[in-house]
C-alpha positions in Angstrom: -63.0 49.7 -18.1 -63.8 47.3 -21.6 -65.8 44.1 -21.1 -61.7 42.3 -22.3 -60.6 43.7 -19.7 -63.5 43.5 -17.0 -63.9 39.8 -18.0 -59.3 39.0 -17.3 -60.1 40.6 -13.7 -62.8 38.8 -13.1 -62.0 35.1 -14.2 -58.2 36.7 -12.7 -60.3 37.2 -9.3 -62.1 34.0 -9.3 -59.5 31.9 -9.8 -57.5 33.5 -6.7 -60.5 33.2 -4.8 -60.3 29.2 -5.8 -56.8 29.5 -4.7 -57.8 30.0 -1.2 -59.1 27.5 0.5 -56.3 24.6 -1.1 -53.4 26.9 0.7 -55.3 27.1 4.0 -55.7 23.4 3.8 -52.0 22.9 3.2 -51.4 25.7 6.3 -54.0 22.4 8.8 -51.3 19.2 7.6 -51.6 17.1 10.7 -48.5 18.1 12.5 -47.6 14.0 14.3 -46.4 15.1 17.7 -44.1 12.2 18.9 -40.8 13.1 19.7 -37.0 12.1 20.7 -36.8 14.9 22.5 -36.0 18.8 22.0 -32.8 18.3 20.0 -31.8 15.6 18.0 -28.2 15.1 16.5 -26.8 12.6 14.1 -23.6 12.4 13.4 -22.6 15.7 14.2 -18.8 17.2 13.9 -17.9 19.9 16.2 -13.8 21.3 16.3 -12.4 20.1 13.4 -9.1 21.1 11.2 -8.4 18.8 7.8 -5.2 19.5 6.1 -3.4 18.1 3.1 -6.2 15.3 2.6 -8.5 14.0 0.7 -10.7 12.6 3.3 -14.4 12.8 3.2 -15.8 13.9 7.3 -19.8 13.4 8.2 -20.9 12.5 4.3 -21.9 9.9 2.5 -23.3 8.2 6.3 -27.3 6.7 5.6 -28.7 7.5 9.2 -32.0 5.8 10.2 -34.4 8.4 12.0 -37.4 6.5 13.7 -40.6 8.3 15.8 -40.1 12.4 15.7 -37.4 14.5 16.2 -38.0 18.0 18.2 -37.7 21.8 17.4 -33.8 21.4 17.0 -33.3 19.2 14.0 -29.5 18.6 13.1 -28.8 15.4 10.7 -25.2 15.6 9.3 -24.9 19.2 10.2 -21.0 20.3 11.5 -19.5 23.5 12.7 -16.1 25.3 13.7 -14.5 23.6 10.7 -11.4 25.0 9.1 -10.2 23.3 5.8 -7.1 24.1 4.1 -5.1 22.6 1.9 -5.8 20.0 -1.1 -9.2 19.1 0.5 -10.5 22.1 0.0 -11.0 21.1 -3.8 -11.5 17.8 -2.7 -13.3 17.1 0.2 -17.2 16.7 0.8 -18.2 17.7 5.0 -21.1 16.7 5.1 -21.9 15.6 1.7 -24.4 13.0 0.1 -26.3 12.0 3.2 -28.8 9.8 3.3 -31.2 10.0 5.8 -34.6 7.7 6.4 -36.8 10.0 8.5 -40.0 8.1 9.7 -42.5 9.5 12.2 -42.5 13.3 12.1 -41.8 16.7 13.7 -42.7 18.6 16.3 -42.5 22.4 15.6 -40.7 22.4 12.6 -41.7 20.6 8.6 -38.4 20.6 6.9 -36.2 18.7 8.3 -32.7 20.9 9.8 -34.8 24.1 10.6 -33.3 25.7 14.0 -36.7 27.5 15.6 -35.6 29.9 17.8 
């Protein structure tokens, strides 16, 4: 191995070693234990059938969530929805929602992450 290749190898090895403590520090972030329960649902909708309309279902909501969320956080989730007619092009389902979330998450790092 020539000197140039050795220098490149050493510098890349040094770089990867320097990065590891940074990654480990990220893994040890504080995790609040405040919880609203094991399941938090905000503005959920279920079993919806939408015919020819341009309405918005579960859309453009503004929700304030204070405290923490439990293992399953469902914000503006929708299930079992059938959309037919003109609404397939114009309708907005569960879109353009904004959430102001204060506090921490319990057992989850992201909003909407479902842990089994």
